[in-house]
Backbone and ligand atoms as CSV (ligand in chain L), in Angstrom:
chain,resi,resn,atom,element,x,y,z
A,1,MET,N,N,119.697,50.927,102.549
A,1,MET,CA,C,120.574,50.227,103.531
A,1,MET,C,C,119.994,50.404,104.926
A,2,GLU,N,N,120.217,49.389,105.778
A,2,GLU,CA,C,119.710,49.530,107.184
A,2,GLU,C,C,120.278,50.775,107.802
A,3,LEU,N,N,119.523,51.444,108.616
A,3,LEU,CA,C,119.844,52.687,109.245
A,3,LEU,C,C,121.193,52.627,110.017
A,4,ALA,N,N,121.319,51.605,110.903
A,4,ALA,CA,C,122.554,51.519,111.712
A,4,ALA,C,C,123.816,51.367,110.902
A,5,LYS,N,N,123.647,50.820,109.691
A,5,LYS,CA,C,124.910,50.541,108.828
A,5,LYS,C,C,125.221,51.927,108.143
A,6,ARG,N,N,124.310,52.789,108.040
A,6,ARG,CA,C,124.571,54.169,107.396
A,6,ARG,C,C,125.217,55.032,108.421
A,7,LEU,N,N,125.161,54.688,109.706
A,7,LEU,CA,C,125.692,55.626,110.742
A,7,LEU,C,C,127.291,55.511,110.701
A,8,ASP,N,N,127.939,56.605,110.711
A,8,ASP,CA,C,129.486,56.508,110.779
A,8,ASP,C,C,129.965,57.298,112.061
A,9,ARG,N,N,129.034,57.625,112.995
A,9,ARG,CA,C,129.401,58.425,114.101
A,9,ARG,C,C,128.372,58.251,115.254
A,10,PRO,N,N,128.633,58.653,116.402
A,10,PRO,CA,C,127.653,58.531,117.572
A,10,PRO,C,C,126.442,59.404,117.277
A,11,VAL,N,N,125.340,58.943,117.892
A,11,VAL,CA,C,124.133,59.745,117.960
A,11,VAL,C,C,124.076,60.236,119.360
A,12,VAL,N,N,124.041,61.579,119.627
A,12,VAL,CA,C,124.089,62.093,120.960
A,12,VAL,C,C,122.857,62.816,121.360
A,13,LEU,N,N,122.167,62.417,122.379
A,13,LEU,CA,C,121.004,63.075,122.887
A,13,LEU,C,C,121.301,64.230,123.831
A,14,VAL,N,N,120.671,65.333,123.530
A,14,VAL,CA,C,120.947,66.471,124.483
A,14,VAL,C,C,119.457,67.141,124.914
A,15,GLY,N,N,119.538,67.866,125.889
A,15,GLY,CA,C,118.246,68.380,126.351
A,15,GLY,C,C,118.171,68.461,127.858
A,16,LEU,N,N,117.086,69.122,128.294
A,16,LEU,CA,C,116.985,69.335,129.772
A,16,LEU,C,C,116.822,68.026,130.608
A,17,MET,N,N,117.040,68.113,131.908
A,17,MET,CA,C,116.775,66.991,132.838
A,17,MET,C,C,115.349,66.621,132.748
A,18,GLY,N,N,115.077,65.309,132.668
A,18,GLY,CA,C,113.675,64.816,132.595
A,18,GLY,C,C,113.152,64.747,131.130
A,19,ALA,N,N,113.984,65.083,130.109
A,19,ALA,CA,C,113.514,65.065,128.765
A,19,ALA,C,C,113.359,63.684,128.234
A,20,GLY,N,N,114.094,62.657,128.966
A,20,GLY,CA,C,113.977,61.272,128.591
A,20,GLY,C,C,115.249,60.818,127.858
A,21,LYS,N,N,116.325,61.541,127.970
A,21,LYS,CA,C,117.566,61.194,127.178
A,21,LYS,C,C,118.082,59.797,127.521
A,22,SER,N,N,118.007,59.394,128.763
A,22,SER,CA,C,118.558,58.091,129.119
A,22,SER,C,C,117.587,56.909,128.720
A,23,THR,N,N,116.268,57.108,129.011
A,23,THR,CA,C,115.348,56.094,128.713
A,23,THR,C,C,115.164,55.979,127.190
A,24,VAL,N,N,115.024,57.100,126.533
A,24,VAL,CA,C,114.835,57.052,125.080
A,24,VAL,C,C,116.190,56.539,124.391
A,25,GLY,N,N,117.276,57.036,124.919
A,25,GLY,CA,C,118.588,56.657,124.387
A,25,GLY,C,C,118.802,55.163,124.428
A,26,ARG,N,N,118.447,54.534,125.531
A,26,ARG,CA,C,118.589,53.084,125.674
A,26,ARG,C,C,117.780,52.352,124.661
A,27,ARG,N,N,116.540,52.840,124.551
A,27,ARG,CA,C,115.537,52.143,123.554
A,27,ARG,C,C,116.055,52.389,122.181
A,28,LEU,N,N,116.510,53.539,121.876
A,28,LEU,CA,C,116.965,53.861,120.544
A,28,LEU,C,C,118.181,52.946,120.163
A,29,ALA,N,N,119.062,52.847,121.141
A,29,ALA,CA,C,120.315,51.965,120.863
A,29,ALA,C,C,119.901,50.559,120.641
A,30,ARG,N,N,118.838,50.035,121.345
A,30,ARG,CA,C,118.377,48.666,121.172
A,30,ARG,C,C,117.811,48.578,119.793
A,31,ARG,N,N,117.010,49.502,119.430
A,31,ARG,CA,C,116.369,49.425,118.021
A,31,ARG,C,C,117.451,49.478,116.907
A,32,LEU,N,N,118.514,50.189,117.148
A,32,LEU,CA,C,119.534,50.264,116.099
A,32,LEU,C,C,120.581,49.116,116.214
A,33,GLY,N,N,120.575,48.457,117.410
A,33,GLY,CA,C,121.448,47.348,117.592
A,33,GLY,C,C,122.892,47.879,117.802
A,34,ILE,N,N,123.069,48.984,118.455
A,34,ILE,CA,C,124.398,49.629,118.739
A,34,ILE,C,C,124.428,49.851,120.258
A,35,PRO,N,N,125.697,50.061,120.771
A,35,PRO,CA,C,125.835,50.276,122.260
A,35,PRO,C,C,125.234,51.597,122.677
A,36,PHE,N,N,124.900,51.607,124.021
A,36,PHE,CA,C,124.327,52.815,124.603
A,36,PHE,C,C,125.240,53.247,125.757
A,37,VAL,N,N,125.600,54.483,125.831
A,37,VAL,CA,C,126.383,55.018,126.933
A,37,VAL,C,C,125.681,56.232,127.550
A,38,ASP,N,N,125.557,56.237,128.886
A,38,ASP,CA,C,125.000,57.359,129.579
A,38,ASP,C,C,126.099,58.178,130.228
A,39,SER,N,N,126.276,59.451,129.871
A,39,SER,CA,C,127.491,60.185,130.245
A,39,SER,C,C,127.417,60.371,131.863
A,40,ASP,N,N,126.229,60.584,132.407
A,40,ASP,CA,C,126.195,60.762,133.883
A,40,ASP,C,C,126.722,59.434,134.530
A,41,ALA,N,N,126.280,58.305,133.971
A,41,ALA,CA,C,126.644,57.047,134.648
A,41,ALA,C,C,128.164,56.812,134.410
A,42,ALA,N,N,128.676,57.238,133.278
A,42,ALA,CA,C,130.085,57.074,133.031
A,42,ALA,C,C,130.959,57.900,134.035
A,43,ILE,N,N,130.406,59.159,134.321
A,43,ILE,CA,C,131.103,60.023,135.222
A,43,ILE,C,C,131.067,59.338,136.602
A,44,GLU,N,N,129.928,58.745,136.957
A,44,GLU,CA,C,129.827,58.060,138.237
A,44,GLU,C,C,130.752,56.924,138.328
A,45,ASP,N,N,130.959,56.125,137.261
A,45,ASP,CA,C,131.947,55.031,137.365
A,45,ASP,C,C,133.269,55.595,137.467
A,46,ALA,N,N,133.632,56.717,136.741
A,46,ALA,CA,C,135.016,57.210,136.837
A,46,ALA,C,C,135.304,57.774,138.147
A,47,ALA,N,N,134.328,58.588,138.761
A,47,ALA,CA,C,134.624,59.353,139.934
A,47,ALA,C,C,134.259,58.628,141.184
A,48,GLY,N,N,133.471,57.548,141.030
A,48,GLY,CA,C,132.957,56.834,142.305
A,48,GLY,C,C,132.012,57.664,142.986
A,49,LEU,N,N,131.474,58.760,142.416
A,49,LEU,CA,C,130.500,59.601,143.098
A,49,LEU,C,C,129.421,59.931,142.020
A,50,SER,N,N,128.193,60.106,142.520
A,50,SER,CA,C,127.057,60.454,141.585
A,50,SER,C,C,127.291,61.910,141.102
A,51,PRO,N,N,126.727,62.338,139.934
A,51,PRO,CA,C,126.805,63.732,139.545
A,51,PRO,C,C,126.410,64.629,140.654
A,52,ALA,N,N,125.395,64.405,141.430
A,52,ALA,CA,C,124.857,65.230,142.461
A,52,ALA,C,C,125.959,65.340,143.624
A,53,GLU,N,N,126.662,64.202,143.862
A,53,GLU,CA,C,127.681,64.268,144.920
A,53,GLU,C,C,128.851,65.090,144.416
A,54,VAL,N,N,129.241,64.942,143.118
A,54,VAL,CA,C,130.338,65.723,142.585
A,54,VAL,C,C,129.976,67.267,142.725
A,55,PHE,N,N,128.781,67.592,142.345
A,55,PHE,CA,C,128.270,68.903,142.400
A,55,PHE,C,C,128.388,69.474,143.749
A,56,GLU,N,N,127.936,68.656,144.746
A,56,GLU,CA,C,127.755,69.163,146.114
A,56,GLU,C,C,129.146,69.260,146.734
A,57,ARG,N,N,130.075,68.279,146.467
A,57,ARG,CA,C,131.369,68.290,147.114
A,57,ARG,C,C,132.371,69.279,146.483
A,58,TYR,N,N,132.397,69.216,145.160
A,58,TYR,CA,C,133.391,69.888,144.410
A,58,TYR,C,C,132.980,71.142,143.659
A,59,GLY,N,N,131.595,71.279,143.490
A,59,GLY,CA,C,131.034,72.417,142.756
A,59,GLY,C,C,130.749,72.123,141.334
A,60,GLU,N,N,130.075,72.941,140.715
A,60,GLU,CA,C,129.572,72.779,139.327
A,60,GLU,C,C,130.742,72.806,138.352
A,61,GLN,N,N,131.718,73.635,138.598
A,61,GLN,CA,C,132.806,73.882,137.660
A,61,GLN,C,C,133.570,72.523,137.522
A,62,ASP,N,N,133.846,71.882,138.646
A,62,ASP,CA,C,134.622,70.626,138.576
A,62,ASP,C,C,133.841,69.558,137.805
A,63,PHE,N,N,132.498,69.559,138.108
A,63,PHE,CA,C,131.630,68.545,137.379
A,63,PHE,C,C,131.685,68.792,135.943
A,64,ARG,N,N,131.663,70.138,135.510
A,64,ARG,CA,C,131.656,70.501,134.009
A,64,ARG,C,C,132.946,70.120,133.399
A,65,ASP,N,N,134.026,70.325,134.124
A,65,ASP,CA,C,135.366,69.956,133.551
A,65,ASP,C,C,135.441,68.427,133.255
A,66,GLY,N,N,135.023,67.651,134.283
A,66,GLY,CA,C,135.042,66.237,134.138
A,66,GLY,C,C,134.080,65.815,133.057
A,67,GLU,N,N,132.999,66.391,132.907
A,67,GLU,CA,C,132.021,66.065,131.890
A,67,GLU,C,C,132.455,66.369,130.492
A,68,ARG,N,N,133.244,67.551,130.441
A,68,ARG,CA,C,133.705,67.845,129.072
A,68,ARG,C,C,134.802,66.886,128.611
A,69,ARG,N,N,135.687,66.504,129.579
A,69,ARG,CA,C,136.696,65.410,129.234
A,69,ARG,C,C,136.089,64.192,128.861
A,70,LEU,N,N,135.143,63.756,129.616
A,70,LEU,CA,C,134.519,62.442,129.411
A,70,LEU,C,C,133.838,62.438,127.993
A,71,VAL,N,N,133.032,63.458,127.741
A,71,VAL,CA,C,132.320,63.489,126.429
A,71,VAL,C,C,133.312,63.491,125.277
A,72,ALA,N,N,134.426,64.246,125.472
A,72,ALA,CA,C,135.462,64.318,124.368
A,72,ALA,C,C,136.118,62.918,124.196
A,73,ARG,N,N,136.313,62.222,125.326
A,73,ARG,CA,C,136.864,60.888,125.204
A,73,ARG,C,C,135.893,59.902,124.432
A,74,LEU,N,N,134.660,59.995,124.834
A,74,LEU,CA,C,133.636,59.150,124.160
A,74,LEU,C,C,133.568,59.435,122.603
A,75,VAL,N,N,133.577,60.665,122.360
A,75,VAL,CA,C,133.534,61.059,120.937
A,75,VAL,C,C,134.822,60.661,120.130
A,76,ASP,N,N,135.935,60.822,120.866
A,76,ASP,CA,C,137.224,60.495,120.243
A,76,ASP,C,C,137.312,58.958,119.907
A,77,GLU,N,N,136.625,58.104,120.701
A,77,GLU,CA,C,136.523,56.708,120.447
A,77,GLU,C,C,135.897,56.466,119.060
A,78,GLY,N,N,135.149,57.409,118.687
A,78,GLY,CA,C,134.493,57.331,117.334
A,78,GLY,C,C,133.568,56.179,117.061
A,79,LYS,N,N,133.216,55.484,118.195
A,79,LYS,CA,C,132.282,54.336,118.068
A,79,LYS,C,C,130.862,54.812,117.614
A,80,VAL,N,N,130.286,53.959,116.778
A,80,VAL,CA,C,128.870,54.210,116.460
A,80,VAL,C,C,128.022,53.753,117.676
A,81,SER,N,N,127.466,54.682,118.359
A,81,SER,CA,C,126.719,54.346,119.616
A,81,SER,C,C,125.670,55.380,119.826
A,82,VAL,N,N,124.877,55.211,120.811
A,82,VAL,CA,C,124.027,56.258,121.277
A,82,VAL,C,C,124.486,56.795,122.552
A,83,ILE,N,N,124.699,58.094,122.738
A,83,ILE,CA,C,125.217,58.658,123.938
A,83,ILE,C,C,124.147,59.636,124.523
A,84,ALA,N,N,123.759,59.371,125.722
A,84,ALA,CA,C,122.864,60.309,126.441
A,84,ALA,C,C,123.712,61.204,127.256
A,85,THR,N,N,123.705,62.534,127.072
A,85,THR,CA,C,124.462,63.430,127.860
A,85,THR,C,C,123.680,63.965,129.068
A,86,GLY,N,N,124.390,64.476,130.043
A,86,GLY,CA,C,123.718,65.244,131.090
A,86,GLY,C,C,123.269,66.604,130.441
A,87,GLY,N,N,122.169,67.167,131.072
A,87,GLY,CA,C,121.531,68.369,130.486
A,87,GLY,C,C,122.392,69.517,130.221
A,88,GLY,N,N,123.582,69.574,130.954
A,88,GLY,CA,C,124.386,70.813,130.777
A,88,GLY,C,C,125.515,70.651,129.777
A,89,ALA,N,N,125.788,69.418,129.377
A,89,ALA,CA,C,126.981,69.139,128.573
A,89,ALA,C,C,127.015,70.042,127.305
A,90,PHE,N,N,125.899,70.079,126.617
A,90,PHE,CA,C,125.786,70.778,125.360
A,90,PHE,C,C,125.856,72.283,125.434
A,91,ILE,N,N,125.825,72.712,126.741
A,91,ILE,CA,C,125.767,74.203,126.872
A,91,ILE,C,C,127.207,74.741,126.857
A,92,ASP,N,N,128.136,73.853,127.214
A,92,ASP,CA,C,129.519,74.182,127.154
A,92,ASP,C,C,129.863,74.403,125.626
A,93,PRO,N,N,130.365,75.561,125.187
A,93,PRO,CA,C,130.578,75.817,123.790
A,93,PRO,C,C,131.623,74.782,123.199
A,94,ARG,N,N,132.594,74.438,123.944
A,94,ARG,CA,C,133.634,73.506,123.338
A,94,ARG,C,C,133.010,72.187,123.058
A,95,THR,N,N,132.219,71.730,123.993
A,95,THR,CA,C,131.560,70.374,123.898
A,95,THR,C,C,130.621,70.492,122.764
A,96,ARG,N,N,129.800,71.536,122.688
A,96,ARG,CA,C,128.833,71.693,121.672
A,96,ARG,C,C,129.423,71.649,120.271
A,97,GLU,N,N,130.561,72.342,120.065
A,97,GLU,CA,C,131.291,72.392,118.828
A,97,GLU,C,C,131.742,71.012,118.495
A,98,LEU,N,N,132.404,70.314,119.460
A,98,LEU,CA,C,132.917,69.043,119.199
A,98,LEU,C,C,131.813,68.096,118.839
A,99,LEU,N,N,130.765,68.137,119.565
A,99,LEU,CA,C,129.623,67.143,119.308
A,99,LEU,C,C,128.977,67.482,117.861
A,100,ASN,N,N,128.825,68.704,117.629
A,100,ASN,CA,C,128.207,68.989,116.302
A,100,ASN,C,C,129.125,68.561,115.126
A,101,GLU,N,N,130.486,68.546,115.410
A,101,GLU,CA,C,131.407,68.238,114.391
A,101,GLU,C,C,131.476,66.751,114.156
A,102,ARG,N,N,131.468,66.002,115.319
A,102,ARG,CA,C,131.841,64.621,115.268
A,102,ARG,C,C,130.697,63.601,115.519
A,103,ALA,N,N,129.477,64.143,115.796
A,103,ALA,CA,C,128.367,63.253,116.160
A,103,ALA,C,C,127.141,63.809,115.433
A,104,ILE,N,N,126.032,63.074,115.490
A,104,ILE,CA,C,124.745,63.596,115.154
A,104,ILE,C,C,124.060,63.918,116.445
A,105,THR,N,N,123.718,65.279,116.610
A,105,THR,CA,C,123.135,65.670,117.869
A,105,THR,C,C,121.621,65.800,117.767
A,106,VAL,N,N,120.947,65.382,118.829
A,106,VAL,CA,C,119.463,65.295,118.819
A,106,VAL,C,C,118.982,65.953,120.027
A,107,TRP,N,N,118.210,67.070,119.900
A,107,TRP,CA,C,117.653,67.766,120.990
A,107,TRP,C,C,116.299,67.272,121.313
A,108,LEU,N,N,116.198,66.576,122.584
A,108,LEU,CA,C,114.906,66.082,122.993
A,108,LEU,C,C,114.285,67.288,123.732
A,109,ASP,N,N,113.160,67.765,123.282
A,109,ASP,CA,C,112.572,69.065,123.749
A,109,ASP,C,C,111.215,68.691,124.288
A,110,ALA,N,N,111.095,68.828,125.617
A,110,ALA,CA,C,109.807,68.491,126.295
A,110,ALA,C,C,109.335,69.791,127.113
A,111,PRO,N,N,108.020,69.935,127.278
A,111,PRO,CA,C,107.541,71.153,127.959
A,111,PRO,C,C,107.955,71.011,129.388
A,112,VAL,N,N,108.053,72.215,130.057
A,112,VAL,CA,C,108.563,72.256,131.439
A,112,VAL,C,C,107.699,71.545,132.426
A,113,ASP,N,N,106.370,71.551,132.169
A,113,ASP,CA,C,105.461,70.764,133.088
A,113,ASP,C,C,105.727,69.287,133.144
A,114,ILE,N,N,106.135,68.682,131.974
A,114,ILE,CA,C,106.457,67.337,131.901
A,114,ILE,C,C,107.809,67.157,132.558
A,115,LEU,N,N,108.829,68.001,132.381
A,115,LEU,CA,C,110.112,67.827,132.918
A,115,LEU,C,C,110.001,67.890,134.504
A,116,THR,N,N,109.103,68.779,134.991
A,116,THR,CA,C,108.927,68.982,136.416
A,116,THR,C,C,108.344,67.684,137.001
A,117,GLU,N,N,107.401,67.174,136.256
A,117,GLU,CA,C,106.732,65.927,136.771
A,117,GLU,C,C,107.779,64.743,136.765
A,118,ARG,N,N,108.431,64.591,135.725
A,118,ARG,CA,C,109.341,63.496,135.582
A,118,ARG,C,C,110.476,63.614,136.671
A,119,THR,N,N,111.125,64.824,136.845
A,119,THR,CA,C,112.262,64.885,137.639
A,119,THR,C,C,111.821,64.872,139.114
A,120,SER,N,N,110.544,65.031,139.375
A,120,SER,CA,C,110.075,64.944,140.809
A,120,SER,C,C,110.071,63.568,141.315
A,121,ARG,N,N,110.118,62.580,140.404
A,121,ARG,CA,C,110.060,61.185,140.843
A,121,ARG,C,C,111.339,60.734,141.604
A,122,ARG,N,N,112.414,61.313,141.301
A,122,ARG,CA,C,113.696,60.910,141.988
A,122,ARG,C,C,114.497,62.131,142.328
A,123,ASP,N,N,115.041,62.181,143.525
A,123,ASP,CA,C,115.755,63.394,143.968
A,123,ASP,C,C,117.300,63.203,143.642
A,124,THR,N,N,117.578,63.032,142.361
A,124,THR,CA,C,119.002,62.794,142.019
A,124,THR,C,C,119.682,64.060,141.345
A,125,ARG,N,N,118.943,65.119,141.146
A,125,ARG,CA,C,119.495,66.257,140.504
A,125,ARG,C,C,119.912,67.396,141.512
A,126,ALA,N,N,121.184,67.609,141.623
A,126,ALA,CA,C,121.680,68.701,142.510
A,126,ALA,C,C,121.032,70.020,142.419
A,127,GLN,N,N,120.755,70.415,141.118
A,127,GLN,CA,C,120.139,71.863,140.865
A,127,GLN,C,C,118.753,71.898,141.271
A,128,LEU,N,N,118.024,70.813,141.391
A,128,LEU,CA,C,116.641,70.837,141.751
A,128,LEU,C,C,116.341,70.680,143.279
A,129,ARG,N,N,117.470,70.585,144.056
A,129,ARG,CA,C,117.259,70.256,145.450
A,129,ARG,C,C,116.827,71.466,146.245
A,130,ASN,N,N,117.305,72.664,145.786
A,130,ASN,CA,C,116.907,73.909,146.464
A,130,ASN,C,C,115.971,74.742,145.677
A,131,GLY,N,N,115.042,75.373,146.289
A,131,GLY,CA,C,114.099,76.174,145.616
A,131,GLY,C,C,112.974,75.448,144.905
A,132,ASP,N,N,112.293,76.132,144.043
A,132,ASP,CA,C,111.107,75.554,143.373
A,132,ASP,C,C,111.600,74.889,142.030
A,133,PRO,N,N,111.522,73.583,141.939
A,133,PRO,CA,C,112.055,72.861,140.794
A,133,PRO,C,C,111.457,73.411,139.457
A,134,LYS,N,N,110.160,73.702,139.432
A,134,LYS,CA,C,109.508,74.184,138.230
A,134,LYS,C,C,110.197,75.477,137.772
A,135,ALA,N,N,110.363,76.378,138.716
A,135,ALA,CA,C,110.969,77.740,138.373
A,135,ALA,C,C,112.348,77.534,137.834
A,136,THR,N,N,113.107,76.607,138.485
A,136,THR,CA,C,114.556,76.401,138.145
A,136,THR,C,C,114.482,75.794,136.614
A,137,LEU,N,N,113.591,74.834,136.387
A,137,LEU,CA,C,113.538,74.348,135.018
A,137,LEU,C,C,113.173,75.330,134.014
A,138,GLU,N,N,112.226,76.215,134.407
A,138,GLU,CA,C,111.813,77.281,133.468
A,138,GLU,C,C,113.012,78.214,133.119
A,139,ARG,N,N,113.763,78.480,134.194
A,139,ARG,CA,C,114.918,79.421,133.995
A,139,ARG,C,C,116.026,78.707,133.089
A,140,LEU,N,N,116.204,77.365,133.330
A,140,LEU,CA,C,117.186,76.680,132.562
A,140,LEU,C,C,116.779,76.584,131.114
A,141,ALA,N,N,115.456,76.285,130.942
A,141,ALA,CA,C,114.907,76.124,129.608
A,141,ALA,C,C,115.109,77.452,128.785
A,142,SER,N,N,114.804,78.568,129.437
A,142,SER,CA,C,115.017,79.835,128.606
A,142,SER,C,C,116.467,80.212,128.408
A,143,GLU,N,N,117.328,79.888,129.483
A,143,GLU,CA,C,118.819,80.214,129.353
A,143,GLU,C,C,119.395,79.324,128.285
A,144,ARG,N,N,118.928,78.041,128.200
A,144,ARG,CA,C,119.639,77.073,127.324
A,144,ARG,C,C,119.139,76.811,125.951
A,145,ARG,N,N,117.875,77.374,125.765
A,145,ARG,CA,C,117.226,77.133,124.410
A,145,ARG,C,C,118.110,77.373,123.194
A,146,GLN,N,N,118.844,78.529,123.214
A,146,GLN,CA,C,119.714,78.950,122.171
A,146,GLN,C,C,120.732,77.943,121.850
A,147,ALA,N,N,121.242,77.295,122.926
A,147,ALA,CA,C,122.327,76.290,122.698
A,147,ALA,C,C,121.608,74.979,122.175
A,148,TYR,N,N,120.632,74.547,122.827
A,148,TYR,CA,C,119.977,73.387,122.330
A,148,TYR,C,C,119.531,73.415,120.872
A,149,GLU,N,N,119.105,74.604,120.570
A,149,GLU,CA,C,118.578,74.744,119.122
A,149,GLU,C,C,119.708,74.476,118.043
A,150,GLN,N,N,120.967,74.464,118.507
A,150,GLN,CA,C,122.007,74.199,117.604
A,150,GLN,C,C,122.227,72.738,117.245
A,151,ALA,N,N,121.497,71.946,117.930
A,151,ALA,CA,C,121.574,70.458,117.646
A,151,ALA,C,C,121.136,70.204,116.197
A,152,HIS,N,N,121.711,69.138,115.566
A,152,HIS,CA,C,121.298,68.843,114.237
A,152,HIS,C,C,119.744,68.616,114.065
A,153,LEU,N,N,119.227,67.818,115.046
A,153,LEU,CA,C,117.855,67.359,114.956
A,153,LEU,C,C,117.066,67.887,116.160
A,154,HIS,N,N,115.824,68.277,115.897
A,154,HIS,CA,C,115.013,68.734,117.072
A,154,HIS,C,C,113.761,67.806,117.145
A,155,ILE,N,N,113.662,67.142,118.237
A,155,ILE,CA,C,112.551,66.229,118.379
A,155,ILE,C,C,111.633,66.687,119.570
A,156,LYS,N,N,110.459,66.897,119.359
A,156,LYS,CA,C,109.546,67.331,120.420
A,156,LYS,C,C,109.036,66.027,121.113
A,157,SER,N,N,109.193,65.989,122.518
A,157,SER,CA,C,108.678,64.852,123.191
A,157,SER,C,C,107.740,65.314,124.306
A,158,GLY,N,N,106.486,64.920,124.093
A,158,GLY,CA,C,105.451,65.357,125.071
A,158,GLY,C,C,105.227,64.276,126.102
A,159,SER,N,N,103.967,64.099,126.443
A,159,SER,CA,C,103.690,63.023,127.458
A,159,SER,C,C,103.447,61.668,126.797
A,160,GLY,N,N,103.645,61.558,125.434
A,160,GLY,CA,C,103.394,60.281,124.748
A,160,GLY,C,C,104.388,59.234,125.147
A,161,ALA,N,N,104.234,58.095,124.655
A,161,ALA,CA,C,105.087,56.975,124.874
A,161,ALA,C,C,106.459,57.167,124.361
A,162,HIS,N,N,107.489,56.647,125.142
A,162,HIS,CA,C,108.904,56.776,124.683
A,162,HIS,C,C,109.103,56.165,123.292
A,163,ARG,N,N,108.267,55.042,123.095
A,163,ARG,CA,C,108.365,54.377,121.792
A,163,ARG,C,C,108.113,55.304,120.645
A,164,GLU,N,N,107.141,56.255,120.776
A,164,GLU,CA,C,106.881,57.163,119.714
A,164,GLU,C,C,107.999,58.094,119.489
A,165,VAL,N,N,108.640,58.555,120.560
A,165,VAL,CA,C,109.815,59.399,120.510
A,165,VAL,C,C,110.950,58.744,119.720
A,166,VAL,N,N,111.104,57.458,120.107
A,166,VAL,CA,C,112.190,56.632,119.359
A,166,VAL,C,C,111.913,56.638,117.830
A,167,GLU,N,N,110.650,56.370,117.540
A,167,GLU,CA,C,110.236,56.360,116.143
A,167,GLU,C,C,110.530,57.668,115.383
A,168,ALA,N,N,110.213,58.724,116.085
A,168,ALA,CA,C,110.447,60.079,115.561
A,168,ALA,C,C,111.875,60.298,115.352
A,169,ILE,N,N,112.725,59.875,116.275
A,169,ILE,CA,C,114.259,60.037,116.086
A,169,ILE,C,C,114.683,59.212,114.874
A,170,LEU,N,N,114.151,57.985,114.777
A,170,LEU,CA,C,114.548,57.141,113.674
A,170,LEU,C,C,114.211,57.785,112.299
A,171,ARG,N,N,113.047,58.396,112.245
A,171,ARG,CA,C,112.669,58.992,110.991
A,171,ARG,C,C,113.645,60.207,110.677
A,172,ALA,N,N,113.824,61.035,111.765
A,172,ALA,CA,C,114.704,62.235,111.574
A,172,ALA,C,C,116.090,61.793,111.189
A,173,LEU,N,N,116.626,60.763,111.746
A,173,LEU,CA,C,117.947,60.300,111.417
A,173,LEU,C,C,118.082,59.845,110.040
A,174,ASP,N,N,116.970,59.143,109.573
A,174,ASP,CA,C,116.934,58.656,108.200
A,174,ASP,C,C,117.024,59.872,107.229
A,175,ALA,N,N,116.205,60.849,107.479
A,175,ALA,CA,C,116.208,62.026,106.635
A,175,ALA,C,C,117.462,62.740,106.644
A,176,HIS,N,N,117.999,62.914,107.857
A,176,HIS,CA,C,119.320,63.581,108.003
A,176,HIS,C,C,120.351,62.894,107.240
A,177,LEU,N,N,120.420,61.537,107.243
A,177,LEU,CA,C,121.492,60.802,106.546
A,177,LEU,C,C,121.322,60.898,105.127
A,178,LYS,N,N,120.015,60.944,104.657
A,178,LYS,CA,C,119.803,61.148,103.168
A,178,LYS,C,C,120.298,62.519,102.736
A,179,GLY,N,N,120.149,63.454,103.566
A,179,GLY,CA,C,120.697,64.843,103.261
A,179,GLY,C,C,122.176,64.918,103.320
A,180,THR,N,N,122.909,63.994,103.992
A,180,THR,CA,C,124.296,64.160,104.032
A,180,THR,C,C,125.067,62.995,103.306
A,181,ASP,N,N,124.274,62.171,102.689
A,181,ASP,CA,C,124.936,61.041,101.868
A,181,ASP,C,C,125.717,61.587,100.719
L,1,S3P,C1,C,122.473,68.627,134.709
L,1,S3P,C2,C,121.794,67.493,134.322
L,1,S3P,C3,C,122.011,66.186,134.936
L,1,S3P,C4,C,123.390,66.013,135.574
L,1,S3P,C5,C,123.721,67.190,136.355
L,1,S3P,C6,C,123.563,68.552,135.689
L,1,S3P,C7,C,122.279,69.950,134.106
L,1,S3P,O1,O,121.794,65.133,133.915
L,1,S3P,O2,O,124.346,65.929,134.562
L,1,S3P,O3,O,122.815,67.115,137.542
L,1,S3P,O4,O,122.960,70.914,134.294
L,1,S3P,O5,O,121.239,69.979,133.333
L,1,S3P,P1,P,120.350,64.731,133.349
L,1,S3P,O6,O,120.012,65.744,132.264
L,1,S3P,O7,O,120.686,63.372,132.788
L,1,S3P,O8,O,119.412,64.738,134.491
């Protein structure tokens, strides 16, 4: 059976800033013929402020609370879709548990050098505005690895084309669904 028809829950991309969650997620959704939702963009629609503005005006805790509620709402809708989360969403234990219960979670794992290069193209991330971005990403990578490792699927994404990452996710989803059929 066609892969999209075998899905009964959202596919959720997790991983650090710059791993390609939004770009790859959009392409993956297109390949599967299902809707794509970007949680950072949804927060921006709801709050009328970008994630960086929410961080800077109200602090990280408020951003995390809003993010947790938004991700819960998206998962509650139960729609078969691809959801790209912000890099910190899966670090929250409650969000992680909910996503692992109700979605298929995919960790997009890229080396810090690539994350540093990609995130340097746009100044949209509050956490990377102060200090050395590479050092910050290295710290986040080591602090968060244990949480990201709990995703159902682990996809390494290097400097190759996004298309190849999409293909790797499709293969991993196929194998995962065979295992849970
Ligand atoms: C964050 C990642 C960002 C955004 C916010 C916090 C994080 O999303 O949600 O700046 O803590 O890793 P992206 O991973 O889409 O850049």
